[in-house]
N, C-alpha and C positions, 0 to 999 in steps of 0.2 A: 516709206508706208509699209503696213504689213498686207498680204494679200494671200488669199489660197491660189497657190500655184500648181501648175499641173505638174505632176512628177509621177510617171508612170510605174515607179520602182515603189512607191508607197501606198498603202493600203486605201482603195478606193481611186487611186490616180491623182490624189491631190494632197499637197501638206502647206501648213502656215509659214511663211515665210517673208522675207523683204524684197519689194520691188521697187523701181525708181517711181518719184511721182509723176503722175501724167502732165504733160504740157498742153494746157488748151490751146487748139486754133482760135481764131478770133471769134467763130461764130459759137464756140463752145463755151460752156461754163464749168466750172469746177465744183464739184459735189462731193461733201464729205457724207460718206455711206454709215445710214444706220441699222439697215436690214435689207436683205434680198429674199426672193422666194425662189424654188427650184422648179425647172419645167423638165419632164420626160426627156424631150428632142434633146436637149443640151447635154443632160446627163448620160443619155443612152449613147448618142451620136457622135455631139461636138466634142466632148471631154475624149473619146476613143483617139480620134484623129487629132487632136492638138498636140502641138510640140511641147516639149518640158520647158517650164519657165513661163509659159502662156498664162496671163490672167482672164479668166472666161467669166461668164455671168451676163445673161440678158437683163434682169429686171434688178431694181435698186431704188431705195427710197432714203432721203437723207434732207440735208441744208445745204443749200447754195454757200458754198465758202468764197467762190470768187466770180463775179458776173462775168458774162462775155463780153469781150472786149470792144465787139461791133455795136453794143447797146441792146441787143435782141435778148429776149429772156427774162427770166425772174431776176430781183435784186439780191445783192448779199443778204444772208439770213433768213431767205424764203424757205419754209418747208416745201419739199418736190417730191416727185415720183418721176423716175428715168427710165429709159429702155434703150437698148443699143446691142450690137451684136457681140459684144464682149465689154469686159472691165468692171461687170457688176460685183466681183466676189473680191472687193478689195475696199481700203478705207477710205480710198479718194478715187473719182470718176471724173474723166472730162468727158461733156456729152454735148452733141449738139442741141441746140435750143428748141428746134423743131420736135425733139423727143423728150422734152422734158413739161410736166403738168406740175401746176401748184396746188398745193394739198393745205386743206384749213389748219389753223393753229391747234396744237395740241392732239392732233390726229396719231394713231398709233401707226408708226412708220412700218412694222411688221405686217400688220393688216393691210395697209396701202402697197407694200412691195408686191403682193399677189396681183395687181391691177394690169401692169404692162402687156404681157404677153397673154395670159388668160382672158383678162377683161378685154382689153382692146379687140383681141382676135374674134370673140363672141359679138362685140358691139359692131365691128365692121363685116363680120360674116351675114350678120342679119340684114345690115344695110343691103348687102349685095342680094340677099333674097329678095328683096323689094318691100313694098308696103305689107305689113303683116296685119294691120288691124282687123280683126275679124276672119284671119285665116287660120289654118292647121300648118304649124310647124313641127316637125321632127328634129330631136336634137339626140344623136348617137354618143355614145361614151358620156352620157349625162352626169355620171358621178365625178369625173375628173375637173380639173382646173377650170377648162375652157367650157365645158360641158355645164357646169354649175351656172357659172355667168350667162351661159346662153339659154337656160330654162328661165332665169330671173328674169333677163332682159326681154326674152321674148313675152313673157307674161305681163310685164309692165307696158311694152308696145300693144298689148290688146290681142296676142295671138292666143289659139287654143293648143296648148303645149303638148307634144308627144314625145317623152324622155324613154330612150331606149337604154337598158343597164343588163349586164349579165346576170344581174341578183335583184329582179324585181321584188321578191318578196321581202328582202332583207332591207333593200334601199328605197322601197315605195313610198313609206311614210315621209323620209327625208326629203325626197323629190317633190312629192306633192306639198309639202311645205313650203318648197323653194318657189313651187307655182305650178308645176305639171299637173294636166288635167287627167293624162294617160300615161300609166307606166307599163312598159313591155320589155320583154325578153329580146326579141328580135324584129326588126323593120317589119317583117312579114306578118308580124302579128297586129299590126296597126288596124283599128276598129274602122277606119274609111282611108280612102286616099290624102295625101297632104300637100299643101300648096308650095312648101319649102323645106330643105333639109340642111342642117348644120352637121356635118360630118367629122368625127375625130378619129375615126377607126379604120376606113379605107378598105381595100381588097373585098372581100365576099359581101361585107356588111354593107359598103357602099354602093355595089351593085343591085342587092337587095332592097337597099333605100329607094335607089332611083327608080325601080319598079312600083313604088308606092307615089310617084308623083303624079298629080293631076296634069292637065293640059296647061302649059303657060309655066309650070312649075320650073324651080331651080334649086340645085344641089351644090352647096358651097363646100368644096373639099378642103378642109383646114388642116386635118392631123392623119396621120398614117400608122397608127401605134399597133394595128394589126398584123403588120409585117408580110402579108399575103398580096400576091397581084390582083388587079381587077381584070377579070376575064367576063365580057358581055356576051350572054347565050345569043345565038342567031334571033332576029325577031325584037330583042330587047330596043332596039334604036328606032324600030318601026313607029310612024307618025299617024298612023290610023286609029280607030276606037278610042277616043277620047285622049290620045298620046301626044297631040299636035304641041310643037314648039317647047319642048322640055328642054333643059339644058344642064350640064355638069359644068363647072366652072373652077379653076385652080385659084389658090390664094397665098399672097406673101404678105405679111403684115408690114415689114419694112418697105414695102413697094407702094404703101399707101401715103398718101400727103394729109395735112392738117390732124396730125396725130396728138399734138400738146394739147389740142382741146378735148379730145376724147379722155386722155389720161387724166386731165384735171376733173373732168365731168365725172369719171368712174370714180376717182378718189374721194371726191365730195359724197358720192352715194355711199361708198364704203364707210368713210367717218361717220355719216349721220345714221348708218344702221339700214339705210334704204337696199342695200346690195350686202348679202352674206358672203365672205371670201372664202368660206369653207376651210379654216386651217385644221389640218389633220395632223400635222407636227410641227413642232417649234423648238428650238434650241439654240445654242452657241454656235458660232462657225466652226470652232474645232471639231465639232460634231458631225461635220458633213456626211463622213462615211456612213454613220447611222440612218441618216436622212435620205442619203442615195440609195441606201440598200432597200429601205422599205418602198421607195418611190418605183424602183425597178423590179420589185417583188410583187408590184401591184397591190401591195397592202396600205396604200395610201388613197383614201377617197376623197381628193380635196388638193389643198396644197401644204408644201414643207416651207417653212421660213427658218432663215439663219439670222440671228440677231449678230451685227458685227461689231468687233471691239471687245 
């Protein structure tokens, strides 16, 4: 099969080449990939440390070519969206059926390929915040892939959504169209305390967002794109003066169970237009370098999609 292979001597660290077809385990289906979407973490961090010849890629959408031998998962010919720690940047992918969601016939595989890491992270982070109907929920990094999904899903869930972006004037109209009630440049600028935070930035912004939590509030740390450390000043963790029972929780998507249902649900919403995947760049997979550069340079506000084949 053809695949994007790690090659640290090539521009962007990848080249198109040939790799062995994957051999599925009994609980895995073989999927012919039509599209993949890129995530900042895999391009910035995973690619740098991967050995030459590896096939990376977290997100991929396509069609089941061989069903799982144990009878689990979708049948041959079913359009699907898939997620795993590697293997998405190739024509064929063997993937555990617990990480496969079914997709409506005729859905755009490129749009659907944005769902796994970005959409499922947003959905599960909001679940971890707790009941959000009538609550105030802050989303940092709101113009990124996860952030856009989190804003939309929080609004669907009945929350009052506070979106944090470095460019509130330039991106405010877009974020309000997605469902944000309030668009601000920093967590400290919030008009009132919040009941939950979905944080994609980490570092100083995480600490600042934590300080906006109401009692019983939860901050879910999803991303760490800020690159700086979290230093809580003395007194930040006191529990008096309305600060009782606030919490910061860590998050790892592949540590969650039942993701197949989430992937299918989100794919249906994208296919129907109920969720906007926020495609900022799309092209053939041979142009990976262009997409990766735009992602790493922070020129993309949304998702980059590679069409496979």
